[in-house]
BAVO-326148 format. One record per residue (C-alpha): x, y, z; residue in one letter. Coordinates in Angstrom, 3 decimals. Example, Ala and Ser with C-alpha at 12.3 -4.5 7.8 and 13.67 -1.06 7.14 Angstrom:
// residues 2
u 12.300 | v -4.500 | w 7.800 | vexpa A
u 13.670 | v -1.060 | w 7.140 | vexpa S
END
This chain:
// residues 329
u -19.950 | v 30.541 | w -11.946 | vexpa M
u -17.048 | v 32.579 | w -10.674 | vexpa V
u -19.185 | v 34.382 | w -8.132 | vexpa Q
u -19.895 | v 31.093 | w -6.360 | vexpa S
u -16.239 | v 30.613 | w -5.385 | vexpa Q
u -15.240 | v 30.725 | w -1.731 | vexpa S
u -13.543 | v 33.712 | w -0.174 | vexpa L
u -10.218 | v 31.924 | w -0.351 | vexpa S
u -10.366 | v 32.199 | w -4.126 | vexpa T
u -9.992 | v 35.959 | w -3.797 | vexpa L
u -6.316 | v 35.654 | w -3.010 | vexpa T
u -5.733 | v 34.065 | w -6.382 | vexpa I
u -7.454 | v 36.950 | w -8.139 | vexpa C
u -6.033 | v 39.870 | w -6.176 | vexpa G
u -2.625 | v 41.105 | w -5.255 | vexpa S
u -1.483 | v 39.361 | w -2.078 | vexpa V
u 1.671 | v 41.445 | w -1.900 | vexpa E
u -0.222 | v 44.546 | w -0.808 | vexpa V
u -1.562 | v 42.560 | w 2.083 | vexpa Y
u 1.561 | v 41.174 | w 3.732 | vexpa S
u 0.984 | v 43.161 | w 6.923 | vexpa S
u -2.600 | v 41.938 | w 7.249 | vexpa W
u -1.509 | v 38.380 | w 6.472 | vexpa R
u 1.016 | v 38.548 | w 9.320 | vexpa N
u -1.641 | v 39.839 | w 11.693 | vexpa R
u -4.089 | v 37.106 | w 10.825 | vexpa L
u -1.420 | v 34.434 | w 11.071 | vexpa N
u -0.588 | v 35.646 | w 14.573 | vexpa S
u -4.278 | v 35.522 | w 15.493 | vexpa W
u -4.526 | v 31.997 | w 14.154 | vexpa K
u -1.492 | v 30.869 | w 16.159 | vexpa S
u -3.205 | v 32.171 | w 19.286 | vexpa S
u -6.007 | v 29.631 | w 18.653 | vexpa S
u -8.550 | v 32.405 | w 18.133 | vexpa L
u -8.999 | v 31.519 | w 14.510 | vexpa I
u -8.865 | v 27.936 | w 13.269 | vexpa G
u -8.420 | v 26.373 | w 9.876 | vexpa D
u -12.086 | v 26.992 | w 9.139 | vexpa R
u -11.567 | v 30.747 | w 9.320 | vexpa C
u -12.486 | v 32.210 | w 5.957 | vexpa V
u -10.010 | v 35.067 | w 6.218 | vexpa S
u -7.066 | v 32.778 | w 6.956 | vexpa C
u -7.869 | v 30.474 | w 4.051 | vexpa R
u -8.459 | v 33.564 | w 1.974 | vexpa F
u -4.952 | v 34.815 | w 2.650 | vexpa L
u -3.132 | v 31.495 | w 2.380 | vexpa R
u -4.708 | v 30.293 | w -0.865 | vexpa G
u -3.778 | v 26.954 | w -2.374 | vexpa S
u -2.241 | v 25.490 | w -5.492 | vexpa S
u -5.530 | v 23.816 | w -6.416 | vexpa S
u -7.362 | v 27.139 | w -6.261 | vexpa L
u -4.656 | v 28.771 | w -8.318 | vexpa R
u -5.064 | v 26.073 | w -10.949 | vexpa S
u -8.833 | v 26.479 | w -10.830 | vexpa H
u -8.610 | v 30.249 | w -11.320 | vexpa W
u -6.126 | v 29.784 | w -14.154 | vexpa K
u -8.544 | v 27.462 | w -15.948 | vexpa S
u -11.359 | v 29.984 | w -15.469 | vexpa I
u -9.226 | v 32.709 | w -17.012 | vexpa K
u -8.335 | v 30.475 | w -19.952 | vexpa Q
u -12.006 | v 29.674 | w -20.598 | vexpa R
u -12.926 | v 33.330 | w -20.377 | vexpa N
u -10.168 | v 34.293 | w -22.790 | vexpa L
u -11.715 | v 31.943 | w -25.326 | vexpa L
u -15.110 | v 33.562 | w -24.831 | vexpa R
u -13.947 | v 37.135 | w -25.413 | vexpa V
u -13.866 | v 37.194 | w -29.190 | vexpa E
u -15.952 | v 40.257 | w -30.025 | vexpa A
u -14.097 | v 43.398 | w -28.969 | vexpa R
u -15.462 | v 46.799 | w -28.036 | vexpa W
u -15.077 | v 48.999 | w -31.143 | vexpa P
u -13.315 | v 51.715 | w -29.107 | vexpa F
u -10.800 | v 49.420 | w -27.380 | vexpa Q
u -7.926 | v 51.541 | w -26.135 | vexpa G
u -7.821 | v 55.325 | w -26.319 | vexpa S
u -6.142 | v 58.194 | w -28.097 | vexpa D
u -3.508 | v 58.323 | w -25.373 | vexpa Q
u -2.582 | v 54.687 | w -25.998 | vexpa G
u -3.718 | v 53.549 | w -22.554 | vexpa L
u -5.096 | v 50.089 | w -21.829 | vexpa D
u -7.493 | v 48.870 | w -19.088 | vexpa P
u -4.594 | v 47.890 | w -16.819 | vexpa I
u -3.749 | v 51.593 | w -16.448 | vexpa S
u -6.808 | v 51.913 | w -14.175 | vexpa E
u -5.971 | v 48.890 | w -12.033 | vexpa R
u -5.883 | v 49.951 | w -8.376 | vexpa S
u -4.180 | v 47.944 | w -5.655 | vexpa E
u -5.375 | v 50.413 | w -3.014 | vexpa S
u -8.987 | v 49.931 | w -4.129 | vexpa A
u -8.519 | v 46.165 | w -3.991 | vexpa N
u -6.929 | v 46.468 | w -0.541 | vexpa E
u -9.867 | v 48.552 | w 0.659 | vexpa D
u -12.256 | v 45.797 | w -0.422 | vexpa I
u -10.165 | v 43.062 | w 1.217 | vexpa L
u -10.118 | v 44.883 | w 4.557 | vexpa I
u -13.886 | v 45.130 | w 4.262 | vexpa F
u -14.016 | v 41.349 | w 3.762 | vexpa F
u -11.941 | v 40.846 | w 6.917 | vexpa F
u -14.396 | v 42.939 | w 8.892 | vexpa Q
u -17.333 | v 40.909 | w 7.625 | vexpa L
u -15.599 | v 37.615 | w 8.348 | vexpa D
u -14.495 | v 38.527 | w 11.870 | vexpa L
u -17.979 | v 39.815 | w 12.694 | vexpa A
u -19.366 | v 36.457 | w 11.551 | vexpa T
u -16.812 | v 34.613 | w 13.686 | vexpa R
u -17.818 | v 36.664 | w 16.732 | vexpa V
u -21.484 | v 35.789 | w 16.253 | vexpa Q
u -20.622 | v 32.131 | w 15.683 | vexpa Y
u -18.686 | v 32.009 | w 18.963 | vexpa A
u -21.569 | v 33.680 | w 20.797 | vexpa L
u -24.010 | v 31.155 | w 19.367 | vexpa N
u -21.815 | v 28.372 | w 20.795 | vexpa L
u -21.620 | v 30.278 | w 24.108 | vexpa E
u -17.836 | v 30.542 | w 23.745 | vexpa Q
u -17.798 | v 33.973 | w 25.332 | vexpa Y
u -14.058 | v 34.219 | w 25.987 | vexpa D
u -13.250 | v 33.466 | w 22.359 | vexpa I
u -15.990 | v 35.847 | w 21.224 | vexpa A
u -14.495 | v 38.630 | w 23.351 | vexpa Q
u -11.011 | v 38.064 | w 21.966 | vexpa Q
u -12.320 | v 37.958 | w 18.407 | vexpa L
u -14.238 | v 41.152 | w 19.065 | vexpa R
u -11.000 | v 42.815 | w 20.154 | vexpa E
u -9.367 | v 41.737 | w 16.893 | vexpa K
u -12.374 | v 43.002 | w 14.976 | vexpa L
u -12.066 | v 46.353 | w 16.737 | vexpa T
u -8.430 | v 46.535 | w 15.682 | vexpa E
u -9.343 | v 45.914 | w 12.041 | vexpa V
u -12.212 | v 48.416 | w 12.222 | vexpa E
u -9.956 | v 51.097 | w 13.699 | vexpa E
u -7.425 | v 50.559 | w 10.926 | vexpa E
u -10.178 | v 50.703 | w 8.304 | vexpa A
u -11.538 | v 53.917 | w 9.818 | vexpa I
u -8.062 | v 55.442 | w 9.853 | vexpa R
u -7.551 | v 54.625 | w 6.179 | vexpa L
u -11.011 | v 55.846 | w 5.251 | vexpa Q
u -10.667 | v 59.104 | w 7.165 | vexpa E
u -7.317 | v 59.852 | w 5.596 | vexpa G
u -8.776 | v 59.123 | w 2.184 | vexpa K
u -12.226 | v 60.651 | w 2.467 | vexpa R
u -11.518 | v 63.907 | w 4.230 | vexpa G
u -12.638 | v 63.260 | w 7.819 | vexpa S
u -9.069 | v 63.613 | w 8.999 | vexpa S
u -8.746 | v 66.626 | w 6.686 | vexpa S
u -11.577 | v 68.269 | w 8.574 | vexpa K
u -9.919 | v 67.747 | w 11.945 | vexpa S
u -6.588 | v 68.761 | w 10.435 | vexpa E
u -8.144 | v 72.017 | w 9.246 | vexpa A
u -9.447 | v 72.640 | w 12.764 | vexpa Q
u -5.992 | v 72.009 | w 14.217 | vexpa D
u -4.451 | v 74.416 | w 11.728 | vexpa K
u -7.095 | v 76.993 | w 12.626 | vexpa G
u -6.120 | v 76.761 | w 16.301 | vexpa I
u -2.442 | v 77.120 | w 15.365 | vexpa S
u -3.253 | v 80.215 | w 13.306 | vexpa I
u -5.026 | v 81.818 | w 16.268 | vexpa I
u -1.995 | v 81.178 | w 18.475 | vexpa R
u 0.407 | v 82.537 | w 15.876 | vexpa L
u -1.661 | v 85.688 | w 15.508 | vexpa R
u -1.436 | v 86.224 | w 19.244 | vexpa A
u 2.340 | v 85.738 | w 19.048 | vexpa D
u 2.431 | v 88.149 | w 16.100 | vexpa L
u 0.658 | v 90.825 | w 18.095 | vexpa Q
u 3.084 | v 90.346 | w 20.974 | vexpa N
u 6.027 | v 90.613 | w 18.579 | vexpa A
u 4.625 | v 93.862 | w 17.155 | vexpa I
u 4.025 | v 95.272 | w 20.643 | vexpa D
u 7.627 | v 94.392 | w 21.526 | vexpa S
u 8.826 | v 95.958 | w 18.235 | vexpa E
u 10.471 | v 92.674 | w 17.271 | vexpa D
u 9.761 | v 93.162 | w 13.593 | vexpa Y
u 12.028 | v 90.347 | w 12.419 | vexpa G
u 10.026 | v 87.813 | w 14.447 | vexpa L
u 6.805 | v 89.485 | w 13.335 | vexpa A
u 7.734 | v 89.029 | w 9.680 | vexpa A
u 8.513 | v 85.350 | w 10.258 | vexpa K
u 5.251 | v 84.802 | w 12.104 | vexpa L
u 3.352 | v 86.548 | w 9.322 | vexpa R
u 4.874 | v 84.166 | w 6.755 | vexpa D
u 4.024 | v 81.169 | w 8.952 | vexpa D
u 0.432 | v 82.349 | w 9.238 | vexpa I
u 0.097 | v 82.786 | w 5.467 | vexpa S
u 1.446 | v 79.269 | w 4.885 | vexpa K
u -0.900 | v 77.729 | w 7.448 | vexpa L
u -3.895 | v 79.606 | w 6.021 | vexpa E
u -3.176 | v 78.207 | w 2.548 | vexpa A
u -2.814 | v 74.671 | w 3.928 | vexpa E
u -5.989 | v 75.030 | w 5.988 | vexpa S
u -7.913 | v 76.178 | w 2.919 | vexpa L
u -6.718 | v 73.162 | w 0.924 | vexpa A
u -7.686 | v 70.559 | w 3.531 | vexpa V
u -11.005 | v 72.310 | w 4.190 | vexpa S
u -11.802 | v 72.186 | w 0.483 | vexpa A
u -11.071 | v 68.449 | w 0.413 | vexpa K
u -13.282 | v 67.792 | w 3.430 | vexpa A
u -16.053 | v 69.914 | w 1.892 | vexpa L
u -15.810 | v 67.979 | w -1.381 | vexpa A
u -16.467 | v 64.711 | w 0.447 | vexpa F
u -19.378 | v 66.129 | w 2.414 | vexpa E
u -21.132 | v 67.643 | w -0.619 | vexpa N
u -20.260 | v 65.017 | w -3.220 | vexpa A
u -22.748 | v 64.263 | w -5.981 | vexpa E
u -22.482 | v 61.028 | w -7.942 | vexpa Y
u -23.921 | v 60.114 | w -11.312 | vexpa A
u -23.817 | v 56.388 | w -10.488 | vexpa F
u -24.722 | v 54.279 | w -7.458 | vexpa R
u -23.520 | v 51.181 | w -5.636 | vexpa L
u -24.339 | v 47.979 | w -7.500 | vexpa G
u -25.080 | v 49.708 | w -10.797 | vexpa Q
u -23.874 | v 47.994 | w -13.957 | vexpa K
u -21.882 | v 50.266 | w -16.251 | vexpa L
u -19.652 | v 50.089 | w -19.283 | vexpa R
u -16.261 | v 51.711 | w -19.786 | vexpa H
u -16.477 | v 54.313 | w -22.543 | vexpa K
u -13.010 | v 53.620 | w -23.982 | vexpa S
u -12.253 | v 50.011 | w -23.116 | vexpa F
u -15.760 | v 48.597 | w -23.384 | vexpa G
u -15.675 | v 46.229 | w -20.429 | vexpa Y
u -18.723 | v 45.766 | w -18.194 | vexpa R
u -18.352 | v 46.796 | w -14.558 | vexpa A
u -20.267 | v 47.057 | w -11.289 | vexpa V
u -19.812 | v 49.927 | w -8.825 | vexpa V
u -18.671 | v 48.785 | w -5.383 | vexpa C
u -17.190 | v 52.017 | w -4.018 | vexpa G
u -16.837 | v 55.723 | w -4.752 | vexpa M
u -14.839 | v 58.847 | w -3.950 | vexpa D
u -15.834 | v 62.442 | w -4.843 | vexpa P
u -12.300 | v 63.133 | w -6.119 | vexpa V
u -9.355 | v 60.969 | w -7.134 | vexpa C
u -7.723 | v 59.581 | w -3.995 | vexpa C
u -4.938 | v 57.661 | w -5.704 | vexpa E
u -1.258 | v 58.562 | w -5.573 | vexpa S
u 0.275 | v 61.150 | w -7.885 | vexpa S
u 2.271 | v 58.418 | w -9.632 | vexpa S
u -0.923 | v 56.450 | w -10.321 | vexpa W
u -2.644 | v 59.561 | w -11.686 | vexpa M
u 0.336 | v 60.277 | w -13.909 | vexpa E
u 0.363 | v 56.725 | w -15.294 | vexpa A
u -3.402 | v 56.844 | w -15.888 | vexpa A
u -3.092 | v 60.308 | w -17.489 | vexpa E
u -5.803 | v 61.689 | w -15.244 | vexpa V
u -4.841 | v 65.278 | w -16.060 | vexpa E
u -5.933 | v 64.699 | w -19.671 | vexpa K
u -9.517 | v 63.927 | w -18.630 | vexpa L
u -12.134 | v 66.654 | w -19.226 | vexpa P
u -12.580 | v 67.137 | w -15.464 | vexpa R
u -9.173 | v 65.905 | w -14.372 | vexpa G
u -8.899 | v 64.535 | w -10.844 | vexpa S
u -11.642 | v 66.780 | w -9.429 | vexpa N
u -14.515 | v 64.473 | w -10.275 | vexpa Q
u -15.993 | v 61.311 | w -8.723 | vexpa P
u -13.888 | v 58.173 | w -9.075 | vexpa F
u -15.445 | v 54.725 | w -8.696 | vexpa Y
u -14.161 | v 51.400 | w -7.457 | vexpa Q
u -15.593 | v 48.953 | w -9.963 | vexpa V
u -15.552 | v 45.187 | w -10.306 | vexpa L
u -14.744 | v 44.147 | w -13.857 | vexpa V
u -16.534 | v 41.209 | w -15.493 | vexpa D
u -13.826 | v 38.539 | w -15.717 | vexpa V
u -15.273 | v 37.273 | w -18.986 | vexpa R
u -14.580 | v 40.623 | w -20.672 | vexpa S
u -11.221 | v 41.235 | w -19.016 | vexpa H
u -9.818 | v 38.291 | w -16.997 | vexpa P
u -6.654 | v 40.136 | w -15.914 | vexpa D
u -8.375 | v 43.160 | w -14.386 | vexpa L
u -10.044 | v 42.497 | w -11.043 | vexpa L
u -10.736 | v 45.934 | w -9.540 | vexpa V
u -10.426 | v 49.216 | w -11.420 | vexpa A
u -10.512 | v 52.810 | w -10.209 | vexpa Y
u -12.362 | v 54.718 | w -12.900 | vexpa V
u -13.250 | v 58.413 | w -13.295 | vexpa P
u -16.855 | v 59.314 | w -13.884 | vexpa E
u -15.898 | v 60.730 | w -17.294 | vexpa D
u -14.985 | v 57.211 | w -18.455 | vexpa N
u -18.154 | v 55.393 | w -17.384 | vexpa L
u -21.415 | v 54.980 | w -19.218 | vexpa L
u -24.759 | v 53.661 | w -17.975 | vexpa A
u -26.483 | v 51.269 | w -20.405 | vexpa P
u -29.503 | v 52.609 | w -22.253 | vexpa E
u -31.421 | v 49.405 | w -21.540 | vexpa K
u -31.432 | v 47.240 | w -18.432 | vexpa A
u -28.378 | v 44.975 | w -18.396 | vexpa D
u -29.609 | v 41.581 | w -17.246 | vexpa K
u -26.775 | v 39.581 | w -18.728 | vexpa E
u -24.646 | v 37.327 | w -16.561 | vexpa R
u -21.839 | v 39.087 | w -14.684 | vexpa F
u -18.933 | v 37.020 | w -13.340 | vexpa D
u -16.666 | v 38.193 | w -10.553 | vexpa H
u -15.434 | v 36.448 | w -7.377 | vexpa P
u -16.385 | v 39.392 | w -5.136 | vexpa Y
u -20.009 | v 39.717 | w -6.276 | vexpa I
u -21.607 | v 37.236 | w -3.858 | vexpa S
u -19.841 | v 38.830 | w -0.878 | vexpa F
u -20.710 | v 42.461 | w -1.642 | vexpa L
u -24.240 | v 42.090 | w -2.995 | vexpa F
u -27.421 | v 40.213 | w -2.087 | vexpa Y
u -28.216 | v 39.529 | w -5.722 | vexpa G
u -29.674 | v 41.331 | w -8.727 | vexpa A
u -32.802 | v 43.474 | w -8.796 | vexpa D
u -35.451 | v 43.436 | w -11.525 | vexpa T
u -33.446 | v 45.965 | w -13.562 | vexpa A
u -30.375 | v 43.739 | w -13.583 | vexpa G
u -28.291 | v 45.861 | w -11.192 | vexpa D
u -26.911 | v 44.412 | w -7.965 | vexpa F
u -28.287 | v 45.094 | w -4.480 | vexpa I
u -25.446 | v 46.061 | w -2.105 | vexpa P
u -25.364 | v 44.417 | w 1.291 | vexpa I
u -26.284 | v 46.586 | w 4.249 | vexpa Q
u -22.681 | v 46.885 | w 5.479 | vexpa Q
u -21.551 | v 48.201 | w 2.102 | vexpa L
u -24.330 | v 50.806 | w 2.042 | vexpa R
u -23.392 | v 51.871 | w 5.560 | vexpa E
u -19.730 | v 52.166 | w 4.596 | vexpa K
u -20.621 | v 54.788 | w 1.982 | vexpa Y
u -23.687 | v 56.144 | w 3.805 | vexpa N
u -25.969 | v 55.316 | w 0.892 | vexpa K
u -29.674 | v 54.400 | w 1.033 | vexpa P
u -31.041 | v 51.282 | w -0.581 | vexpa R
u -31.995 | v 51.926 | w -4.178 | vexpa H
u -35.579 | v 51.077 | w -5.004 | vexpa E
u -36.341 | v 50.032 | w -8.572 | vexpa V
u -39.210 | v 52.121 | w -9.987 | vexpa P
u -42.409 | v 50.123 | w -10.314 | vexpa F
u -43.411 | v 49.347 | w -13.881 | vexpa D
u -46.949 | v 48.038 | w -14.356 | vexpa S
u -45.858 | v 46.383 | w -17.623 | vexpa Q
u -43.760 | v 43.932 | w -15.572 | vexpa D
u -46.984 | v 42.333 | w -14.355 | vexpa E
u -48.347 | v 41.797 | w -17.849 | vexpa D
END
């Protein structure tokens, strides 16, 4: 199965180009003897020709399997599944893998009582975690909240300057300060609204849940979520997000796509409007190289159980499958 592949296989599936900076960092760590050839992240970034050939053969086999097509393949706008491909979502997942791998390396060094190496690896892990936090805060509104506070302080100072300008009868400066205050108030309102959206977000779907795309028909598993679209304006334009019933102001999900239904689409960024939960439990096989690293396995309903670190990343509780007495019969 695809999900049994090693982490190094992930390079073959994803876009390595978006990760050149992280590749350089890990290569420098390896050269410092902190990370050897057995390091999963280094092998993950380097890849190999044999793995590329293996992944190519998997794709070819899967292409042969996908004969029956979803009756609503495509959409009225003429889009295809690739329009929802997201390199930033894939990058977010890969950084998460690096964190997991480095944390494992730290524990391995501690188990061998290699405390100096463990300390140095921990420093590298901290660097990756800080970068991940920075990206997450910029994306999810935490930085927006602090930015709104900074703008609020600036507004208070400008109002004091405005009062001084009025007292000094410097009406030209007062008019300028009044315009600056109005601009800052509008900006503060916008960033506050974004931060509030993240804090009060409500999602129809959960981590690990199996879904189906309404238009393209492929099966998918949720591995991340945002309360609003956090992609670039160019991505939203290409994906025609403004034509959706709720536009960009709705939850968007990072989903893993079953490689048997769409071998060329690894990670998609899909609006809630375009996803559909199955009416019956989906217990069919689901193939994806990320599955075994993000989930413990499947529950009795067929959905996947996210690992603890993934739940903590999105501050989500573990989902408990409702007990059904008929299961015992």
